[in-house]
DSSP file (Angstrom, degrees, kcal/mol; ACC not computed):
  #  RESIDUE AA STRUCTURE BP1 BP2  ACC     N-H-->O    O-->H-N    N-H-->O    O-->H-N    TCO  KAPPA ALPHA  PHI   PSI    X-CA   Y-CA   Z-CA
    1    1 A M              0   0    0      0, 0.0   110,-0.1     0, 0.0     3,-0.1   0.000 360.0 360.0 360.0 -24.4 -145.1 -129.9   38.1
    2    2 A G        +     0   0    0      1,-0.3     2,-0.5   108,-0.1     0, 0.0   0.587 360.0 124.9  79.8  10.0 -142.5 -128.5   40.4
    3    3 A V        -     0   0    0    111,-0.0    -1,-0.3    29,-0.0     2,-0.2  -0.905  60.3-128.3-103.3 125.6 -144.9 -126.6   42.5
    4    4 A S        -     0   0    0     -2,-0.5     2,-0.2    -3,-0.1    28,-0.0  -0.490  28.7-114.0 -74.2 144.0 -144.9 -127.2   46.2
    5    5 A A        -     0   0    0     -2,-0.2     2,-0.2     1,-0.0    28,-0.2  -0.523  22.9-136.5 -78.5 137.2 -148.4 -127.9   47.6
    6    6 A V        -     0   0    0     27,-0.6     2,-1.6    -2,-0.2    -1,-0.0  -0.553  33.8 -99.3 -84.5 162.3 -149.9 -125.3   50.0
    7    7 A T        +     0   0    0     -2,-0.2    27,-0.1     1,-0.1     2,-0.1  -0.633  69.8 139.6 -84.9  88.3 -151.6 -126.7   53.1
    8    8 A R    >   -     0   0    0     -2,-1.6     3,-1.7    25,-0.4     2,-0.3  -0.531  31.6-169.6-130.6  64.5 -155.2 -126.6   51.9
    9    9 A S  T 3  S-     0   0    0      1,-0.3    26,-0.1    -2,-0.1    -2,-0.1  -0.412  77.9 -16.9 -60.3 116.8 -156.8 -129.8   53.1
   10   10 A Q  T 3  S+     0   0    0     24,-0.6    -1,-0.3    -2,-0.3    25,-0.2   0.797  91.5 171.1  52.7  38.6 -160.2 -130.0   51.4
   11   11 A G  E <   -a   35   0A   0     -3,-1.7    26,-1.9    23,-0.7    25,-1.8  -0.378  27.4-133.9 -71.2 154.3 -160.2 -126.3   50.5
   12   12 A H  E     -a   37   0A   0     24,-0.2    45,-2.7    23,-0.2    46,-1.2  -0.935  20.8-167.0-112.2 131.8 -163.0 -125.1   48.1
   13   13 A A  E     -ab  38  58A   0     24,-2.5    26,-1.8    -2,-0.5     2,-0.5  -0.961  13.2-149.7-120.7 140.4 -162.1 -122.8   45.2
   14   14 A L  E     -ab  39  59A   0     44,-2.5    46,-2.5    -2,-0.4     2,-0.6  -0.952  13.2-161.4-104.2 119.1 -164.4 -120.7   42.9
   15   15 A I  E     -ab  40  60A   0     24,-3.1    26,-2.8    -2,-0.5     2,-0.8  -0.896   2.4-164.6-106.8 117.5 -163.0 -120.3   39.4
   16   16 A I  E     +ab  41  61A   0     44,-3.7    46,-2.6    -2,-0.6     2,-0.3  -0.871  37.3 131.4-104.6 105.7 -164.6 -117.4   37.4
   17   17 A E        -     0   0    0     24,-2.2    48,-0.1    -2,-0.8    26,-0.1  -0.919  47.0-158.3-158.4 126.7 -163.6 -118.1   33.8
   18   18 A D  S    S+     0   0    0     46,-0.4     2,-0.7    -2,-0.3    24,-0.1   0.491  79.5  76.8 -87.7  -5.3 -165.5 -118.1   30.7
   19   19 A E  S >> S-     0   0    0      1,-0.2     4,-2.2     2,-0.0     3,-0.9  -0.908  70.0-154.8-110.0 110.8 -163.0 -120.3   28.7
   20   20 A I  H 3> S+     0   0    0     -2,-0.7     4,-2.3     1,-0.3     5,-0.2   0.812  88.9  54.6 -55.4 -39.3 -163.6 -123.9   29.8
   21   21 A L  H 3> S+     0   0    0      1,-0.2     4,-1.5     2,-0.2    -1,-0.3   0.831 111.6  45.4 -67.6 -31.9 -160.1 -125.1   29.0
   22   22 A I  H <> S+     0   0    0     -3,-0.9     4,-2.7     2,-0.2    -1,-0.2   0.899 111.2  52.0 -70.8 -44.5 -158.5 -122.4   31.0
   23   23 A A  H  X S+     0   0    0     -4,-2.2     4,-2.7     1,-0.2    -2,-0.2   0.903 109.8  49.5 -63.2 -39.5 -160.8 -123.0   33.9
   24   24 A L  H  X S+     0   0    0     -4,-2.3     4,-2.4     2,-0.2    -1,-0.2   0.860 110.0  51.9 -65.8 -37.6 -160.0 -126.7   33.8
   25   25 A E  H  X S+     0   0    0     -4,-1.5     4,-2.2     2,-0.2    -2,-0.2   0.924 110.1  48.8 -65.6 -43.3 -156.2 -125.9   33.8
   26   26 A V  H  X S+     0   0    0     -4,-2.7     4,-2.5     1,-0.2     5,-0.2   0.958 110.2  51.1 -56.3 -53.8 -156.7 -123.6   36.8
   27   27 A E  H  X S+     0   0    0     -4,-2.7     4,-2.6     1,-0.2    -2,-0.2   0.897 109.8  48.8 -50.9 -47.5 -158.6 -126.4   38.5
   28   28 A A  H  X S+     0   0    0     -4,-2.4     4,-1.8     1,-0.2    -1,-0.2   0.891 112.8  49.3 -60.9 -40.5 -155.8 -128.9   37.9
   29   29 A L  H  X S+     0   0    0     -4,-2.2     4,-0.7     2,-0.2    -2,-0.2   0.865 113.0  45.4 -69.2 -36.2 -153.3 -126.4   39.2
   30   30 A L  H >X>S+     0   0    0     -4,-2.5     5,-2.0     2,-0.2     3,-0.8   0.888 108.9  55.8 -74.6 -36.8 -155.3 -125.7   42.3
   31   31 A A  H ><5S+     0   0    0     -4,-2.6     3,-1.6     1,-0.3    -2,-0.2   0.919 103.9  55.5 -59.4 -41.6 -155.9 -129.5   42.9
   32   32 A A  H 3<5S+     0   0    0     -4,-1.8    -1,-0.3     1,-0.3    -2,-0.2   0.733 105.2  53.7 -58.7 -26.5 -152.0 -129.8   42.8
   33   33 A Q  H <<5S-     0   0    0     -3,-0.8   -27,-0.6    -4,-0.7   -25,-0.4   0.532 130.6 -94.5 -86.9 -10.3 -152.0 -127.2   45.7
   34   34 A G  T <<5S+     0   0    0     -3,-1.6   -23,-0.7    -4,-0.6   -24,-0.6   0.398  75.7 142.3 111.9  -0.2 -154.4 -129.3   47.7
   35   35 A Y  E   < -a   11   0A   0     -5,-2.0    -1,-0.3   -25,-0.2   -23,-0.2  -0.551  26.4-173.0 -72.1 138.1 -157.8 -127.8   46.9
   36   36 A S  E     +     0   0A   0    -25,-1.8     2,-0.4    -2,-0.2   -24,-0.2   0.590  59.5  42.2-116.9 -15.1 -160.4 -130.7   46.7
   37   37 A S  E     -a   12   0A   0    -26,-1.9   -24,-2.5     2,-0.0     2,-0.3  -0.991  61.1-175.4-138.1 152.4 -163.5 -129.0   45.5
   38   38 A F  E     -a   13   0A   0     -2,-0.4     2,-0.4   -26,-0.2   -24,-0.2  -0.968  17.9-162.2-142.3 146.6 -164.4 -126.5   42.8
   39   39 A D  E     -a   14   0A   0    -26,-1.8   -24,-3.1    -2,-0.3     2,-0.5  -0.972  16.4-157.5-120.1 143.5 -167.1 -124.4   41.3
   40   40 A I  E     +a   15   0A   0     -2,-0.4     2,-0.4   -26,-0.2   -24,-0.2  -0.994  13.1 179.5-120.9 131.5 -166.6 -122.9   37.8
   41   41 A A  E     -a   16   0A   0    -26,-2.8   -24,-2.2    -2,-0.5    -2,-0.0  -0.977  20.4-166.1-130.2 142.2 -168.6 -119.9   36.8
   42   42 A D  S    S+     0   0    0     -2,-0.4    24,-1.3   -26,-0.2   -24,-0.1   0.347  72.4  36.7-113.2   6.7 -168.6 -118.0   33.6
   43   43 A S  S  > S-     0   0    0     22,-0.2     4,-2.5   -26,-0.1     5,-0.2  -0.971  83.2-107.3-148.0 159.5 -170.5 -114.8   34.5
   44   44 A P  H  > S+     0   0    0      0, 0.0     4,-2.1     0, 0.0     5,-0.2   0.851 118.5  50.5 -56.4 -36.3 -170.9 -112.5   37.5
   45   45 A Q  H  > S+     0   0    0      2,-0.2     4,-2.0     1,-0.2     5,-0.1   0.897 111.8  45.7 -70.6 -42.0 -174.4 -113.8   38.2
   46   46 A E  H  > S+     0   0    0      2,-0.2     4,-2.8     1,-0.2    -1,-0.2   0.889 111.4  54.6 -66.9 -38.8 -173.3 -117.5   38.1
   47   47 A A  H  X S+     0   0    0     -4,-2.5     4,-2.4     2,-0.2    -2,-0.2   0.916 109.3  46.4 -53.9 -50.3 -170.3 -116.7   40.3
   48   48 A L  H  X S+     0   0    0     -4,-2.1     4,-2.4     2,-0.2     5,-0.2   0.902 112.1  51.3 -66.6 -41.7 -172.5 -115.1   43.0
   49   49 A S  H  X S+     0   0    0     -4,-2.0     4,-1.7     2,-0.2    -2,-0.2   0.937 111.4  47.1 -59.4 -46.9 -174.9 -118.0   42.9
   50   50 A C  H  X S+     0   0    0     -4,-2.8     4,-2.1     1,-0.2    -2,-0.2   0.911 112.8  49.0 -61.5 -42.5 -172.1 -120.5   43.3
   51   51 A A  H  < S+     0   0    0     -4,-2.4    -2,-0.2     1,-0.2    -1,-0.2   0.897 111.2  49.5 -66.9 -41.0 -170.5 -118.5   46.2
   52   52 A L  H  < S+     0   0    0     -4,-2.4     3,-0.3     1,-0.2    -1,-0.2   0.820 111.4  49.5 -73.0 -28.1 -173.7 -118.1   48.0
   53   53 A A  H  < S+     0   0    0     -4,-1.7     2,-0.3     1,-0.3    -1,-0.2   0.854 134.9   5.9 -71.0 -38.2 -174.4 -121.9   47.7
   54   54 A R  S  < S-     0   0    0     -4,-2.1    -1,-0.3    -5,-0.1    -2,-0.1  -0.873  82.2-131.1-152.9 108.9 -171.0 -122.8   48.9
   55   55 A A        -     0   0    0     -2,-0.3     2,-0.2    -3,-0.3   -43,-0.1  -0.424  28.3-131.3 -67.2 132.2 -168.6 -120.1   50.2
   56   56 A P        -     0   0    0      0, 0.0   -43,-0.2     0, 0.0     3,-0.1  -0.492  11.4-150.0 -81.3 151.3 -165.1 -120.4   48.6
   57   57 A D  S    S+     0   0    0    -45,-2.7     2,-0.3     1,-0.3   -44,-0.2   0.670  90.1  15.4 -85.3 -21.8 -161.8 -120.4   50.5
   58   58 A L  E     -b   13   0A   0    -46,-1.2   -44,-2.5    26,-0.1     2,-0.4  -0.986  67.0-155.1-153.4 144.7 -160.2 -118.9   47.4
   59   59 A I  E     -bc  14  86A   0     26,-2.8    28,-2.1    -2,-0.3     2,-0.4  -0.943   4.2-171.3-113.6 139.4 -161.4 -117.2   44.2
   60   60 A T  E     -bc  15  87A   0    -46,-2.5   -44,-3.7    -2,-0.4     2,-0.4  -0.986  19.7-177.3-123.0 141.5 -159.5 -117.1   40.9
   61   61 A A  E     -bc  16  88A   0     26,-2.1    28,-1.0    -2,-0.4   -44,-0.2  -0.974  26.4-138.8-147.8 131.4 -161.1 -114.8   38.3
   62   62 A D        -     0   0    0    -46,-2.6     8,-0.3    -2,-0.4    28,-0.2  -0.448  23.1-133.1 -69.8 155.8 -160.6 -113.7   34.8
   63   63 A F  S    S+     0   0    0      1,-0.2     7,-2.1     7,-0.2     2,-0.7   0.959  93.0  47.5 -76.9 -55.6 -161.1 -110.0   34.1
   64   64 A R  E    S+E   69   0B   0      5,-0.2   -46,-0.4     6,-0.1     2,-0.3  -0.758  74.1 148.5 -90.5 114.5 -163.3 -110.3   30.9
   65   65 A I  E >   -E   68   0B   0      3,-2.0     3,-1.8    -2,-0.7   -22,-0.2  -0.878  55.1 -62.5-135.6 173.3 -166.1 -112.9   31.3
   66   66 A I  T 3  S+     0   0    0    -24,-1.3     3,-0.1    -2,-0.3   -49,-0.0  -0.335 117.8   2.7 -58.2 126.8 -169.6 -113.2   30.0
   67   67 A G  T 3  S-     0   0    0    -24,-0.2     2,-0.3     1,-0.1    -1,-0.3   0.649 134.2 -19.0  75.4  17.6 -172.0 -110.5   31.0
   68   68 A G  E <  S-E   65   0B   0     -3,-1.8    -3,-2.0   -24,-0.1     2,-0.3  -0.998  87.5 -52.3 156.7-149.7 -169.4 -108.4   32.9
   69   69 A T  E  >  -E   64   0B   0     -2,-0.3     4,-1.9    -5,-0.2    -5,-0.2  -0.855  34.2-121.4-125.3 157.7 -165.9 -108.6   34.6
   70   70 A G  H  > S+     0   0    0     -7,-2.1     4,-2.7    -8,-0.3     5,-0.2   0.843 114.9  60.6 -66.2 -31.4 -164.4 -110.9   37.2
   71   71 A L  H  > S+     0   0    0     -8,-0.3     4,-2.3     1,-0.2    -1,-0.2   0.918 104.4  48.3 -57.7 -44.8 -163.8 -107.8   39.3
   72   72 A E  H  > S+     0   0    0     -9,-0.2     4,-2.2     1,-0.2    -1,-0.2   0.902 111.4  51.5 -62.7 -40.9 -167.6 -107.1   39.3
   73   73 A A  H  X S+     0   0    0     -4,-1.9     4,-2.4     2,-0.2    -2,-0.2   0.919 110.9  45.7 -63.5 -43.0 -168.1 -110.7   40.3
   74   74 A V  H  X S+     0   0    0     -4,-2.7     4,-3.3     1,-0.2     5,-0.2   0.911 111.8  51.9 -67.1 -39.8 -165.7 -110.6   43.2
   75   75 A E  H  X S+     0   0    0     -4,-2.3     4,-1.2    -5,-0.2    -2,-0.2   0.907 110.8  48.6 -66.9 -39.5 -167.1 -107.3   44.5
   76   76 A A  H  X S+     0   0    0     -4,-2.2     4,-0.9     2,-0.2    -1,-0.2   0.933 113.9  47.4 -61.0 -46.7 -170.7 -108.8   44.4
   77   77 A I  H >X S+     0   0    0     -4,-2.4     4,-2.7     1,-0.2     3,-0.9   0.947 112.1  47.3 -58.0 -49.1 -169.5 -111.9   46.3
   78   78 A E  H 3X S+     0   0    0     -4,-3.3     4,-1.5     1,-0.3    -1,-0.2   0.727 102.0  64.4 -70.5 -15.9 -167.7 -110.0   48.8
   79   79 A A  H 3< S+     0   0    0     -4,-1.2    -1,-0.3    -5,-0.2    -2,-0.2   0.805 116.7  30.9 -69.7 -29.6 -170.6 -107.6   49.4
   80   80 A K  H << S+     0   0    0     -4,-0.9    -2,-0.2    -3,-0.9    -1,-0.2   0.795 134.4  25.6 -93.0 -32.4 -172.5 -110.6   50.7
   81   81 A L  H  < S-     0   0    0     -4,-2.7    -3,-0.2     1,-0.3    -2,-0.1   0.503 101.2-118.8-112.7  -9.8 -169.8 -112.8   52.2
   82   82 A G     <  -     0   0    0     -4,-1.5    -1,-0.3    -5,-0.3    -2,-0.1  -0.337  61.6 -20.1  86.9 176.1 -167.0 -110.5   53.2
   83   83 A R        -     0   0    0     -2,-0.1    -8,-0.0    41,-0.1    41,-0.0  -0.378  62.3-175.3 -65.5 132.3 -163.4 -110.4   51.9
   84   84 A I        -     0   0    0     -2,-0.1   -26,-0.1   -10,-0.1     2,-0.1  -0.980  37.7 -97.5-126.8 139.5 -162.2 -113.7   50.3
   85   85 A P        -     0   0    0      0, 0.0   -26,-2.8     0, 0.0     2,-0.4  -0.346  51.6-171.5 -59.0 129.2 -158.7 -114.3   49.1
   86   86 A T  E     -c   59   0A   0    -28,-0.2    16,-1.0    34,-0.1     2,-0.4  -0.960  21.7-170.1-135.3 140.5 -158.7 -113.7   45.4
   87   87 A V  E     -cd  60 102A   0    -28,-2.1   -26,-2.1    -2,-0.4     2,-0.6  -0.997  17.9-144.4-128.6 123.3 -156.2 -114.2   42.5
   88   88 A F  E     -cd  61 103A   0     14,-2.9    16,-3.4    -2,-0.4     2,-0.7  -0.807  12.1-169.5 -90.0 123.3 -157.0 -112.6   39.1
   89   89 A V  E     + d   0 104A   0    -28,-1.0     2,-0.3    -2,-0.6    16,-0.2  -0.934  36.0 133.0-109.9 109.7 -155.8 -114.9   36.2
   90   90 A T  E     - d   0 105A   0     14,-2.4    16,-1.0    -2,-0.7     3,-0.3  -0.988  65.2-137.0-158.9 155.3 -156.1 -112.7   33.2
   91   91 A G  S    S+     0   0    0     -2,-0.3     3,-0.2    14,-0.2    14,-0.1   0.224 101.8  70.0 -97.8  10.5 -154.5 -111.4   30.0
   92   92 A N    >   +     0   0    0      1,-0.1     3,-1.9     2,-0.1     4,-0.3  -0.280  52.6 145.1-124.2  46.9 -155.9 -108.0   31.0
   93   93 A A  G >   +     0   0    0     -3,-0.3     3,-1.7     1,-0.3    -1,-0.1   0.790  67.8  65.9 -49.9 -35.7 -153.6 -107.1   34.0
   94   94 A D  G >  S+     0   0    0      1,-0.3     3,-0.8     2,-0.2    -1,-0.3   0.765  95.6  58.4 -66.2 -25.6 -153.6 -103.4   33.0
   95   95 A Q  G <  S+     0   0    0     -3,-1.9    -1,-0.3     1,-0.2     3,-0.2   0.644 104.7  51.4 -76.9 -10.7 -157.4 -103.3   33.8
   96   96 A L  G X   +     0   0    0     -3,-1.7     3,-1.8    -4,-0.3     4,-0.4   0.068  68.0 121.6-114.0  19.4 -156.8 -104.4   37.4
   97   97 A A  T <  S+     0   0    0     -3,-0.8     3,-0.3     1,-0.3    -1,-0.2   0.822  84.6  37.7 -59.7 -32.2 -154.1 -101.9   38.4
   98   98 A N  T 3  S+     0   0    0     -3,-0.2    -1,-0.3     1,-0.2    -2,-0.1   0.355  88.1  95.4-101.6   8.6 -156.2 -100.6   41.3
   99   99 A A  S <  S-     0   0    0     -3,-1.8    -1,-0.2     2,-0.1    -2,-0.1   0.715  74.8-146.7 -71.7 -18.9 -157.7 -104.0   42.3
  100  100 A R        +     0   0    0     -4,-0.4     2,-0.3    -3,-0.3    -3,-0.1   0.944  57.2 118.7  52.9  51.1 -155.0 -104.5   45.1
  101  101 A R  S    S-     0   0    0     -5,-0.3    -1,-0.2   -16,-0.1     2,-0.2  -0.902  76.8 -85.6-137.6 165.5 -155.1 -108.2   44.5
  102  102 A A  E     -d   87   0A   0    -16,-1.0   -14,-2.9    -2,-0.3     2,-0.4  -0.529  47.5-162.9 -71.8 140.1 -152.6 -110.9   43.4
  103  103 A I  E     -d   88   0A   0    -16,-0.2     2,-0.5    -2,-0.2   -14,-0.2  -0.992  12.1-168.1-132.1 136.1 -152.6 -111.1   39.5
  104  104 A V  E     -d   89   0A   0    -16,-3.4   -14,-2.4    -2,-0.4     2,-0.2  -0.992  21.6-135.6-118.3 126.6 -151.2 -114.0   37.4
  105  105 A D  E     -d   90   0A   0     -2,-0.5     4,-0.4   -16,-0.2   -14,-0.2  -0.528  32.8 -84.1 -77.7 150.9 -150.8 -113.2   33.6
  106  106 A K  S    S+     0   0    0    -16,-1.0     2,-0.1    -2,-0.2   -16,-0.0  -0.675 109.5  62.7 -84.8 150.2 -151.9 -115.7   30.9
  107  107 A P  S    S-     0   0    0      0, 0.0     2,-0.3     0, 0.0    -2,-0.1   0.659 101.0-124.2 -53.0 146.9 -150.4 -117.9   29.8
  108  108 A I        -     0   0    0     -2,-0.1    -2,-0.1    -4,-0.1     3,-0.1  -0.494  16.6-153.6 -77.6 129.4 -150.5 -119.4   33.3
  109  109 A S     >  -     0   0    0     -4,-0.4     4,-2.6    -2,-0.3     5,-0.2  -0.892  11.2-146.4 -89.7 120.3 -147.2 -120.3   35.2
  110  110 A P  H  > S+     0   0    0      0, 0.0     4,-2.2     0, 0.0    -1,-0.1   0.909 100.5  48.2 -53.3 -43.4 -148.0 -123.1   37.7
  111  111 A R  H  > S+     0   0    0      1,-0.2     4,-2.4     2,-0.2     5,-0.2   0.932 112.9  47.0 -61.8 -48.1 -145.3 -121.5   40.1
  112  112 A R  H  > S+     0   0    0      1,-0.2     4,-2.3     2,-0.2    -1,-0.2   0.854 110.8  50.5 -68.6 -36.6 -146.6 -118.1   39.7
  113  113 A L  H  X S+     0   0    0     -4,-2.6     4,-2.9     2,-0.2     5,-0.2   0.957 111.6  49.9 -64.8 -49.8 -150.2 -119.2   40.3
  114  114 A A  H  X S+     0   0    0     -4,-2.2     4,-2.1     1,-0.2    -2,-0.2   0.914 111.7  48.3 -54.9 -48.1 -149.1 -121.1   43.5
  115  115 A E  H  X S+     0   0    0     -4,-2.4     4,-2.7     1,-0.2    -1,-0.2   0.883 111.7  49.2 -63.4 -39.3 -147.2 -118.0   44.8
  116  116 A A  H  X S+     0   0    0     -4,-2.3     4,-2.5     2,-0.2    -2,-0.2   0.874 107.9  53.1 -68.6 -34.1 -150.2 -115.8   44.1
  117  117 A C  H  X S+     0   0    0     -4,-2.9     4,-2.5     2,-0.2     5,-0.2   0.921 111.3  47.3 -60.6 -43.6 -152.6 -118.0   45.9
  118  118 A Q  H  X S+     0   0    0     -4,-2.1     4,-2.8    -5,-0.2    -2,-0.2   0.935 110.8  51.1 -65.4 -43.2 -150.3 -118.0   48.9
  119  119 A Q  H  X S+     0   0    0     -4,-2.7     4,-1.5     2,-0.2    -2,-0.2   0.904 110.8  49.5 -57.7 -41.3 -150.0 -114.2   48.7
  120  120 A A  H  < S+     0   0    0     -4,-2.5    -2,-0.2     1,-0.2    -1,-0.2   0.931 113.1  46.4 -57.2 -49.4 -153.8 -114.0   48.6
  121  121 A L  H >< S+     0   0    0     -4,-2.5     3,-0.8     1,-0.2    -2,-0.2   0.861 111.2  52.8 -63.1 -38.0 -154.2 -116.3   51.6
  122  122 A D  H 3< S+     0   0    0     -4,-2.8     3,-0.5     1,-0.2    -1,-0.2   0.800 110.3  47.1 -70.0 -28.4 -151.5 -114.4   53.5
  123  123 A S  T 3< S+     0   0    0     -4,-1.5    -1,-0.2     1,-0.2    -2,-0.2   0.236  77.8 100.1-100.2  16.4 -153.1 -111.0   53.0
  124  124 A R    <         0   0    0     -3,-0.8    -1,-0.2     1,-0.2    -2,-0.1   0.609 360.0 360.0 -75.8 -16.5 -156.6 -112.0   53.9
  125  125 A A              0   0    0     -3,-0.5    -1,-0.2    -4,-0.1    -2,-0.1   0.514 360.0 360.0 -63.4 360.0 -156.2 -110.5   57.5
């Protein structure tokens, strides 16, 4: 793939995406970075439920999802768990101009996703 792995031994990622093929692509790319467990949610409610059951080390989220937005999902999760490194993987980057988070445009570049994940992890302080 040409993407260097981040040091994320047994990291857990929450993928908020309502298109299963894209969710599985993100999962494979994160696995290549060293993440070892995943939850996939397609709505804000399911995302919150997954996060409360197992707190993620990283969240990736599409903007438009079933029943709301990925931004709403992340805000609900962070209201309960505190700030979590987040990368928005979306075709609607213009909708996230004020989100102050890493954004990866679709179609997904493996290198850009790896860089955005590292950026999100570095800025969690």
